[in-house]
Each structure stands twice: as C-alpha cells, then as structure tokens.
N, C-alpha and C positions, 0 to 999 in steps of 0.2 A: 280046600276052600279057605278063603281069607275071612278072618273074623270081622263081624259088622263094626265093632269098635275101632278096629284098625282102618277100615274103609271110611268111617266117619272122620277119624283124625286126618286122614289123607285129604278128604274133601274140605275139612276146616283149613288145613295148611294151604290147599289150592286157593281157597277164598282169600287168603292173605296176598297171594300173587295176583289175583284178579283185582283186588283193591289197589295194590301198588301200581299195576299197569294202567288202570283207569285214572287214578289220581295223577300219576306222573305224565302219562301220554296225553290224555284228553284235557284234564283240568290245568296242567301247567304248560306242557308243550304247545298244544293247540290253543289253550286259554290265553297265551301271550298275544295272540292276534286280536285286535280290537273288534273285528266283525265276526269273531268266532261264537258259536253257540255256547262255548264253554268259558268265555271271557268273564262271566259273572264270578267265577271262583276266585280269581286273583284280584279283580277290580272291586268286588263287593266283600266276599267272605274274608279274604286275607286282609284287606284294608281295614275293615270294621274290627276284626280281631286285634290287629296291631294297634289301632288307635284306642281301643277300649280295654287294654290289658287282658286280652284273650277272650273277653266276653263277645258273644254274638248270639243274641236271643231270638233271632229270626228263625222261623221254620223253613227248611229248604224243600220246596216242592220238587225241585229238580232231582234231589237225592231220593226223595220218597217215591217218585215216579220212575226214576232210573233203575232202582233196585229190582222191581218186578220185571223190568225189561231184560236186565242182565240175567236174572234167574230163568226167564222164559227162553232166552238164547241158549241156556245150558240144559234145557229139558231133555235133549238126547242122552245126557248122562244117566237119566233114570233107567234107560234101557240097559245100561251097563251095571248100575248098582244104585239101589235106593239109599243105603246109608251114605254112600259117597255124595250123592246129591243133597241129602239132608245136612251133612256136615258143611257143605258149601253154603247152603241156604241159611243155616244157623249163623255162620260168619256174617253173611249179608245183613241179617236182621239185627245182630249185635252191633254191626257198624252203625246202622240208623239210630239205635238207642244210645250207644256210647258217644258217638260224635256230637249229637245234640246235647247230651248231658254234660260233656266236658266243657262246652262253651258256655254253660250256665254256672259252672263251679270251677273257676280257674285254679284255685288253690289245690283242689282235688286232682285236677289234670296235671298240674306241675309236679305233684308228688308221686302219683301212681301211673300216669300216662305221659311221663316226661318227654318221650320221643315226639308225641304230637304237640306238646307245648313248645318244644324246641323248634319244631317245623314252622310254627307261626311266629314265635318270638325271637328266634336266633338265626335259623338258616332254612329258608323255604325250599332250598334245593336238595334237601336231605330229609330223611325220616318221613316217607310218604304214607306209611301204614298208620292206622288209628287203633284198631282192635288189638292186634299183636304185631310186633315188628319182625315177623318171621322172614318175609321177603326182603325187608331192609337189611337184615343180618346176612342173609345168603348173598344178596347182590352188592353188599358193601356200601349201602347208602344210609346206614343208621348213624345219626349224629351222636357222638358220645355223650354220656350223661354227665352234666356239670351242675350240681345242685346250687 
C-alpha cells in the first residue's frame, strides 16, 4: 500500500504539470489568437503587469471559475486515491491565492517567486509555473534566476 503522504505529494506535483499545460497551451498558445476565449491573458494580464512593474490588482474571475472546472474534470481521480486528488486540489487552491498575492506585492514576487516575475518581466515564453516550477524544471522551460 502506498502511503497517503506520498500520494498527496504525487498529486501536488501533478498539479504543477496541469498548471504548466493550461498556462502554456491555453493562455499562451491559444491566447495569441485575437478571437480566442483565452486572449485576455496576454492582452490584459501580461500587458497590465508589464506596464505596471508587475502589479495587476484585478481579480481574475476566469481563474476563479476555471479552477473548479479543472478540479471537476479530475474527479475520477478520487476513485483511484483521495490523497492524490487532495494533493492536486491543494496545488490549485494555492495557485489562486499565490498568483493573486504576487501581483499585489511585486518585490516579494521578485525575491521568492522569481520564476513568475521573470515570466512577466523578462521572458513570457519560459517559466509557466506559479506555485512551484516543478514542471518547468522537468520540461526545461525554467528561466534561470538572475537577481
């Protein structure tokens, strides 16, 4: 039997890959198209952040509504393992809290979540993770840290 803490950790790491995939594929790849449902990400969030030295004080309803949808799509994971699902769900909730907070406190973001600060301020084609850059490290898209 696999320990619950290990299953939670695997679910948490999986959350990093889900975040990476959604951010890169939907918000950046599909978001480049003007008529895309996801165009707001590059045309609003990225532009506002870049123009305001990383600040973006707006609440994102799309993220807030999208997270329960992503978690609902993963409900079958509960049939496999509750700790696995809870690990993934925890990552999702942390994303909502951390992402909003970082754009209110840019100096904190630059120091402790430098990968996300770099994503907005240096290279938007790298460092797609917010919470932890696990998927970015594994997939080779983590922009190196340059203080």
